[in-house]
N, C-alpha and C positions, 0 to 999 in steps of 0.2 A: 483608461483601457490599458495603458502601458504597464501600470503596476500589476494589473490582473494577469497580463501576459507573463510578467516576470515570475509571479507566484506559480502560475501554471508550469513554466519551464523548470522552476525549482523542484516542484513536486515530481515531475517526470524524471529529472536528473536523479533525485533520490531513489525513486523506484528502480531506475536502471542500475544505480550503484548497488542497491540491495540485491538485485538479481545477480550481479557479479559475485557478491559475497555468498549467496546461496549456491552458485555454481562452484565456488571454491570451498564448499562444505563448511561454511561458517553461519549457521542458521541464526544464532543470537544477534550477530551484527546485521544480518539481513532483516531481521524483524525490527530491530531498533531503527534502522533507516526507513523501513516501511511505515512505522508508526510516525516518524518525523514527517514523512511525505503526506500522510493523512492529516497530521496536525496543520501543515502548511496549506493543503488544499481546502481544509475546512469543509463547510457545507456546499462547496461549489460542485463537487462530484464531476470533475473534469473527465470527459470520456476517455481521453488518451491515458491519463493517470490510472483510471480504474481498469482499463483493458490491460495495461502493463502490470497492475497489481494482481489481476487474475492469473496472468502468466507467471508472476513471481510465486503466487501461492501454489501453483502446480510444481514449480521447482522445489518448493519446501515440503512437498508431500512425504518425502522420506523421513522427515522429522515431525510428522503430525502429532506425535505423542509428547513432544517437547512443550513445556509451559509457554515459551515465547510464541510458538506457532499457534497454540490454542488461544492465547490472548489476541493474536492478530485475527484469527478466525472470528472470535466474538466481536471484535471491532468491525470487521467487514460485514458481518451479519447485521449488526446494529445500523450500520450505514445503509445497507440494502433495505432494511425494514423502514428506516426513515424516508428513504427515497420513494418507497412504495406508498407511504402514507401521505405524500404530497398531493395537494388537490390538482 
């Protein structure tokens, strides 16, 4: 359980850091960190990480036409679809 908690905290930290970059108008770095958080969280779909990811995505709305944001959207949609397909 200790290792899982550490992974969860790492993913939350990265999303929070990504949010800071988004607020500083650095969408590429925000997306890079968001991707890393999703890599770390893997299939666990931690609710706190995903809630913060949703808030981050709202912060990135001004850059929705940027390739990095579109790639993040695709990844988030794929995760949501995978979650919906779980028995």
